[in-house]
C-alpha positions, 0 to 999 in steps of 0.5 A: 795764254788763256788760264782758268783758275779755280779755288782749292777743292778739299772737302765739299761733298759729305760722306753720305753723298759718296756712300749714296752713290755707291749704295747699290754695290753688293761687293764686300769690302776687304777686312782692314788689317790695320787702323789709323792712329796717332802714327798717321803722318801729317802733310798737305799734298798739293796737286795742280791740273794741266788740262786741255780746256780749249784747242784740239782736245778742248772737248775732252778737258772738262770731264777729265778735270772733273774726274780728278776733282771727284777723286779729291772728294772721295779721298778727303771723305775717306780720310774723314771716315778713317779718322785721319785729320792730319793729311789733306789733299787738294787741287790748288789750281787748274791750268788750260794748256790750250792743246799747245806745247808752249802753253803747256810748259807755261802752265807747268812753270806757273804751277811749280814756281808760283803754286808750289805743287807737289805733283801735276795731273796731266797734261792730256796730249802726248807731245805736251806731256813730254815737253812739260816733263823734259822742260819743267817737272823732271828737273824740279823733281815733281811727279807728272801723271798724265791720264791720257798721253798714250804715245809709245814714245812717252815711255822713252823719256829719261824721266828719273822716275818722275813721269807716269800715266794711267792710260796704256801706251798706244802699242796696245791700241795698235794691237787691237786695231790690227786684230779688228781690221784684220777681221773686217778687211782681211789680214792681207788688206791694203790700208792707207793711214792718215795721221796728225803730225805729232807724237800721238799721230806719228807714234800710233802710225808707226806702231800700227804699220809695223804690226799690220805688216808683220801680220801680212798686211800692206800699208799703202799711202801714209799721210801726215798733216799739220793740225794748224793747216787751214785746209786739208784738200791735198792731204785728203786726195793723197789719202784716198789714192791707190784704191785701198781696202780700208783706212786708219785715221789718227786725229783729234776732233777740232782738226778732223772737223776739217779733215773729214769734210775734205775726205768727203769732197774727194768722192772716193772715201768711205767712213764705213771702211775707216777705223779711228782711235780714241782721239776721235771718240767724241760725242760732239764730232758728228755735229762739228765734222758732219754726218757724211764724215762720221757716220759708220766710222769704227774706233777703239778706245779704253774701256772699264766695262769688265772692271769690277773696281769701276762699279759706281763711278758713274754715280760718283761722277754725276754726284760731284760734276758741275752742270753740263759736264758729262762722262768722257774718255779718260775721266776715270784715268784722271780719277785714278791718277789722283788716288795713286798719287795720294796713296803713294804720298801716304805710304811715304808719309810725306808730300815730297814727290822725290820721296813718294814717287818710288811708292807709286808702283808699290801701292798700285801693283800686285802683292798686297791686299786689293782695294777699289776706290769704294774701300779707300778708308780701309786702304788708308788704315792699312797703309798707315799700319804699314801693310802692303796694298794693291789699288785696283783702279776704276780705269783698270789695274794700274800695275805701273811697269818700269816705264811708269806705264799701266796695262789697258783694255779697249772696246770697239765702237762706231758712230751710228745715227750721230751717236756713239754705239759700242760694238764690243764692250771689251775686245777679246785678245786673239 
């Protein structure tokens, strides 16, 4: 399997760089009610990344990985600012799961057995995340926090408290899709649905179809495709049959680069009457799939537009990212995944995830003093002092529920002239 090994990342960006990145902020940090002292715990929290750097999700992996690494730098700068020298947080290795279930399990096995990680950030895909949890991490008592595994059935894994995600479950995205498509085509419209045959695709199809029919709409054709199929002409012909009012497509970029042109070849498909989901919000898609297959597509994706805790994140990302790595979907979710793991370990006073997993909901849920990443040094002091905190994620309020799921807010976007254009920065709930 293809793997990419990276040196451990601890403190490589000075406090001044992070401070400069956030210097434009006007928010007043909360007053800390505690102070770091000799009571600070001592541990080395070792994290491992499982990212899709190649395969169907290969375009998403680099920015998400960078989101996680930006969090490491913010954390270690904040520890230094708080005067804590006995705690270290590092990413010891990054593994490429190739957007493949078997490769993901191999990556997790390597991280746990060879690298001795205390937690895993990733994988990205829902099917891979479930396989990694069920095969490797749960039995080894290692916390897994996916920044992007959104399939609703991730919530159903019997995980004993070891599986979390910082991306909302797709049942929420299905709600937004029903609302937006009802406004666009009428709540009684007939929609043909085409999806990739995996947990993400079939799960979102089920969530959407149930909600669409409950709202008075009709589901026409349902088409599932094997992402590894060489051609998709047969699936495309079925998907355009029956004269639907609209379409919903759930896929990843590498597969849609073949599905989209097949739909164009039918002569009976209109991308402007097609909604897609977060899996196809990719700046490279108009080039890989072609303008005829992408221009006018409308989609939903998580947003941080109205979240004050996200202010300054663009600058922090840019200040720490390697050349050529730009912001992407779910990078901020990886950033938050690393920070909540650290805060939970800090509160428990140990790197042992069998202990600190029980603190994840507490450090990110309501009831304590709210802190954004910009005030992390103050949050560290409060945690060490034994006070309750509520980390407000840059991706939005985390507020893990009993299934390890957060809440979510989405935007509406489209492809216009080969570019992603936001239509609504935050979709209002109906």
